[in-house]
C-alpha positions in Angstrom: 165.4 3.1 92.9 166.9 5.2 95.8 169.5 7.4 96.0 170.2 8.2 99.4 167.0 9.9 100.4 165.9 10.2 96.9 164.0 7.8 95.1 164.7 7.7 91.0 161.6 6.6 89.1 161.1 6.0 85.6 160.9 8.9 83.2 163.4 10.8 85.1 166.3 11.7 83.8 168.9 9.6 86.4 171.7 12.4 86.5 169.4 15.5 87.1 168.4 13.7 89.8 163.8 13.7 89.0 164.4 16.2 86.7 162.4 15.6 83.6 159.3 16.3 81.5 155.7 16.6 83.4 153.6 16.1 80.2 154.0 13.1 78.3 153.5 13.5 74.4 151.7 11.0 73.3 153.2 9.4 69.9 151.4 9.7 66.8 149.4 12.7 68.3 151.9 15.7 68.3 148.4 18.3 67.7 146.6 16.9 70.7 149.3 16.7 72.9 150.0 20.5 72.0 146.7 21.7 72.5 146.5 19.8 75.9 149.9 19.9 77.3 148.9 22.3 80.2 146.3 19.9 80.7 149.0 17.3 81.3 151.0 19.2 83.9 149.9 17.1 87.4 147.6 18.7 89.8 148.3 16.7 92.9 150.7 14.3 93.7 150.4 11.0 96.2 152.5 11.9 100.1 153.0 9.0 102.2 153.9 9.8 106.5 155.6 7.4 108.6 155.1 7.9 112.0 155.8 6.7 115.4 152.6 5.3 117.1 152.7 5.4 121.1 150.6 8.7 120.7 148.5 10.3 118.8 149.0 8.3 115.5 147.9 5.0 113.9 150.3 4.1 111.1 151.0 5.3 107.7 149.1 8.0 106.7 148.2 8.9 103.1 147.5 12.5 101.5 147.1 14.4 98.2 149.0 17.7 97.7 147.5 20.1 95.5 150.6 21.7 93.3 149.4 25.1 92.8 148.3 25.5 96.3 150.1 23.4 98.7 147.2 22.3 100.3 146.8 18.8 101.8 144.1 16.8 101.6 144.0 13.3 103.8 143.2 10.1 102.0 143.4 7.9 104.7 145.7 5.9 107.2 147.0 2.3 107.1 147.4 0.9 111.1 150.8 -0.5 111.6 153.4 -0.4 114.5 156.0 2.7 114.4 156.1 2.7 111.2 158.7 5.6 110.9 160.7 5.1 107.5 158.8 3.9 104.3 159.7 3.6 101.0 157.7 2.8 97.6 159.1 0.0 95.0 160.1 1.3 91.1 157.0 0.3 89.9 155.1 2.1 92.4 152.7 -0.6 93.1 154.0 -1.4 96.9 155.2 0.3 99.8 157.2 -1.3 102.5 157.8 0.5 106.2 160.3 -0.4 108.6 158.2 -1.2 112.2 160.9 0.4 114.6 160.9 -1.5 117.4 163.0 -4.3 119.9 160.8 -7.3 119.2 159.2 -8.7 116.4 156.2 -11.4 117.2 157.8 -12.2 120.2 161.2 -12.8 118.6 163.4 -10.9 120.8 166.2 -7.7 119.5 164.7 -7.3 116.2 162.3 -5.1 114.9 159.9 -5.6 111.6 159.4 -4.9 108.3 156.1 -4.7 106.7 154.7 -4.8 102.6 151.6 -2.9 102.0 149.5 -3.0 98.4 149.2 0.5 96.9 145.5 0.1 95.4 145.9 1.8 91.7 142.7 3.4 92.1 142.3 5.0 95.4 145.8 4.9 96.9 144.9 3.3 100.0 147.3 0.6 101.3 146.7 -2.9 101.9 148.7 -4.8 103.9 150.7 -8.3 102.7 152.7 -9.2 105.4 155.8 -8.6 107.2 159.0 -10.0 108.1 162.0 -9.7 111.2 163.7 -6.8 110.3 167.2 -9.0 112.2 168.0 -5.7 114.2 166.5 -3.9 117.2 165.1 -0.7 116.0 165.1 -0.8 112.3 165.6 2.9 110.9 165.6 3.6 107.5 164.4 0.8 104.4 164.8 1.2 100.7 163.9 -0.8 97.9 166.6 -1.9 95.0 166.7 -0.2 91.7 164.9 -3.6 90.2 162.0 -3.7 93.1 163.8 -7.2 93.9 165.2 -6.6 97.5 164.2 -4.2 100.4 167.1 -3.6 102.5 167.0 -2.0 106.0 169.5 -0.4 108.6 168.7 -1.5 112.1 170.1 1.4 114.6 170.2 -0.4 118.3 171.9 -3.6 116.6 173.8 -1.8 114.3 173.0 -4.1 111.6 172.0 -3.9 107.8 169.7 -6.7 106.4 168.0 -7.4 102.8 165.0 -8.9 102.4 163.6 -10.5 99.1 160.2 -9.6 97.2 158.2 -11.6 95.5 156.1 -11.1 92.7 153.1 -10.5 94.3 155.2 -7.9 96.6 155.1 -9.8 99.8 158.8 -10.0 101.3 160.4 -13.3 102.5 162.6 -13.3 105.7 166.5 -11.7 105.4 168.5 -13.1 103.0 171.7 -11.4 104.6 172.0 -9.5 107.7 175.8 -7.2 108.1 176.7 -6.9 111.9 178.6 -3.4 111.8 182.0 -2.9 114.2 183.5 -0.5 116.2 182.2 2.5 118.5 183.2 6.1 118.5 184.4 8.9 120.1 181.3 9.9 122.4 180.9 7.2 125.0 177.4 8.2 125.7 176.1 7.6 122.1 178.7 6.1 120.3 179.4 3.2 122.7 178.9 0.9 119.6 178.2 0.6 115.6 174.3 2.4 115.3 173.5 1.9 111.3 171.5 5.0 110.5 170.4 4.7 106.6 170.5 2.6 103.8 170.5 3.4 100.2 172.2 3.2 96.4 174.4 5.4 95.1 173.3 7.1 91.6 175.3 4.4 89.4 172.9 1.6 91.3 176.3 -0.8 91.9 176.7 0.0 95.4 174.9 0.1 98.9 175.7 2.9 101.6 175.6 3.2 105.2 175.7 5.8 107.9 176.7 4.4 111.2 176.3 7.5 113.6 178.3 5.3 115.9 181.4 4.8 114.2 181.5 7.7 112.1 181.8 5.8 108.8 179.6 5.8 106.0 180.1 1.9 104.9 179.9 1.0 101.1 178.8 -2.5 100.1 177.8 -4.8 97.0 174.4 -6.6 96.8 174.5 -9.6 94.7 171.3 -9.4 92.6 170.9 -13.3 92.2 171.5 -14.1 95.9 170.5 -11.0 98.0 173.8 -11.2 99.3 175.9 -8.1 100.7 179.3 -8.0 100.5 182.3 -5.2 101.6 182.9 -3.1 98.6 187.1 -3.6 98.1 186.9 0.2 99.6 184.3 -0.9 102.6 184.1 3.0 104.0 184.5 7.0 104.0 185.6 8.4 107.0 183.6 10.8 108.8 185.5 13.2 111.6 185.3 11.9 115.2 182.4 12.6 117.0 180.0 13.7 114.3 177.8 10.8 114.2 176.9 10.1 110.4 173.0 10.2 109.7 171.6 10.3 106.5 173.1 11.1 102.8 172.4 12.6 100.1 173.7 12.8 96.4 174.5 16.0 93.8 172.6 16.2 90.6 175.7 14.8 88.6 176.4 12.0 91.7 180.5 13.6 91.8 179.5 15.0 95.1 177.8 12.6 98.5 176.6 14.9 100.9 176.4 13.2 104.5 174.1 15.1 107.5 175.8 14.7 111.1 173.7 14.2 113.5 175.6 14.7 116.6 177.7 17.8 115.4 174.7 19.2 112.8 177.2 19.5 110.0 176.8 18.6 106.3 180.4 17.0 105.3 181.2 17.1 101.8 182.3 14.1 99.4 184.1 13.7 96.5 182.4 10.7 94.9 183.7 8.3 92.1 180.6 5.6 91.3 182.9 3.3 89.9 185.1 2.5 92.5 182.2 3.0 95.5 184.6 5.4 97.2 184.3 9.0 98.6 186.6 11.9 99.9 185.8 14.5 102.2 186.2 18.2 100.5 184.5 20.1 103.3 181.7 20.0 106.1 179.3 23.2 107.2 177.7 23.5 110.0 173.3 23.7 110.1 173.3 26.2 112.7 173.7 29.9 112.6 176.5 31.0 114.2 176.3 31.8 118.2 173.7 28.7 118.4 174.3 28.0 122.1 171.2 25.6 122.1 171.0 21.8 121.9 170.2 20.4 118.6 170.2 17.4 116.1 169.9 17.4 112.5 167.8 14.5 111.0 166.9 14.9 107.5 168.7 16.3 104.1 167.4 16.6 100.9 168.9 17.8 97.1 166.7 19.7 95.5 165.1 18.0 91.6 167.7 21.3 89.9 170.8 20.7 92.0 170.9 23.8 92.9 170.1 23.6 96.9 170.1 21.4 99.5 167.7 21.1 102.7 169.1 19.8 106.0 166.2 19.9 109.4 167.5 21.5 112.5 165.8 19.1 116.1 166.4 22.2 118.5 167.0 24.9 116.5 163.6 24.0 114.9 164.4 25.5 111.1 165.5 24.3 107.7 168.9 25.0 106.5 169.6 26.0 103.1 172.6 25.8 100.9 173.3 26.5 98.0 175.4 24.3 96.1 178.4 24.8 93.4 177.5 22.9 90.3 181.3 22.1 89.3 183.3 21.6 93.0 180.2 20.3 94.8 180.9 23.3 97.6 178.2 24.2 99.9 177.1 28.0 100.9 174.7 29.1 103.3 171.7 30.7 102.1 169.2 30.6 104.9 167.4 29.4 108.0 163.8 28.8 107.4 161.1 28.2 110.3 159.4 24.0 110.6 156.4 25.9 111.4 156.3 22.9 114.6 158.8 21.4 117.1 161.8 18.6 116.0 161.7 18.8 112.5 162.2 14.5 112.0 161.6 14.0 108.3 160.6 16.5 105.1 160.9 15.9 101.3 161.0 18.0 98.5 158.5 17.3 95.6 160.0 16.0 92.5 158.6 19.1 90.5 160.1 21.2 93.2 157.5 23.4 93.8 157.1 22.7 97.8 159.4 21.2 100.4 157.0 19.1 103.0 158.5 19.3 107.1 156.9 17.2 109.5 157.4 17.8 112.8 157.3 15.1 115.4 156.9 16.8 118.6 154.1 19.4 117.4 152.2 16.4 115.4 152.4 18.5 112.0 153.4 18.3 108.4 154.0 21.8 107.1 154.0 22.8 103.0 156.7 25.5 102.2 156.9 26.6 98.8 160.5 26.9 96.8 161.3 29.8 95.3 162.7 28.4 91.8 165.3 30.8 91.7 167.4 31.3 94.9 165.6 27.9 96.2 164.3 29.8 99.9 161.3 28.2 101.6 158.4 30.6 102.1 155.1 28.8 104.6 152.2 28.3 102.3 150.0 28.6 105.8 148.8 25.0 104.9 149.8 22.3 107.4 147.8 19.3 108.8 147.8 17.6 111.6 149.6 14.1 112.4 150.9 12.5 115.3 154.8 12.1 115.1 155.1 12.2 111.5 158.9 10.7 111.0 159.2 10.4 107.6 157.7 12.2 104.1 157.6 10.8 101.0 156.2 11.9 97.7 155.6 9.9 94.4 156.5 11.6 91.3 154.0 13.1 88.8 153.7 9.5 86.5 153.1 8.1 90.1 150.5 9.8 91.2 146.8 9.5 91.2 144.6 12.0 89.7 
């Protein structure tokens, strides 16, 4: 199940946002489990990286992340056209990727969505099929909590779509397409709607989509039986004009929604009502240091599994901004800026154990691994990095799904 930029997997406590026991005690064998509990701790996790393929990249790359050192070991690459963003289904058997293009199999004004099976032994990807995303430049993707539908946001056309998933993981044509409406303050970038992200709230009842072009976070309900999206009773939350909302993440208890604003380089905190699917703005904070004069846009946002720290990437300042989270009021307090270790940090992910952050630098063609201080949330380079062309999105499977 996706929650903003997160995936919540079976075996993890929802209210703790990906936290939970890393060692499973086998029923009826407490003594053996006790003796081998250190051995049960995972040694590596599976990492998938979505990319742009106009340069050095060939598709979707996979790696093993060593949980002792932070080293990345290549597994392979699955050929695909501009698979910029990827999502994994709740069973961990399938991976879905957008094909961020302006046409699909000769059909204009739409990109594609591709389905892959994850080999349980080798972790390699096997292509299954692809369908039109029903909108140009698909830029974000998520699988619903029950693994029955893929949802996609199309940036250029300002549409969101739902594609049913069959029993064998293949995709069917879209069952629902919704066109966003409106424009924003900036005539160059907000001349019309630009759906930039899509995901579920912690309750699983509501679908949220940040629209950069209209300065709104739109809220929908998904009918599981028909695969239809309908507007929520309170259909959107407004963000300050000219901000350009891009991505979002929820705090550990689901009470606070954090919206990353690409154009303004800010994070807006909203108090979120999961029953109503509605948010109330509380505060907005800059991701940049005081006095910064260069050009910058933000890209990715994530909350640490502990719920105590939030991270956001700055493209231009080339940094990861680190904030502490007030557990009661949800307020963000600046902690530090850490260099991304490259140019244009696009996507990153915090591993589900909370030990490492893996950052993809799009314009320097590399992945950089940073160790996370468990007390402060601060980042420290591990020295481990790998070359990969134009990385855009990073997804890390939890221990239960990692192939060891």
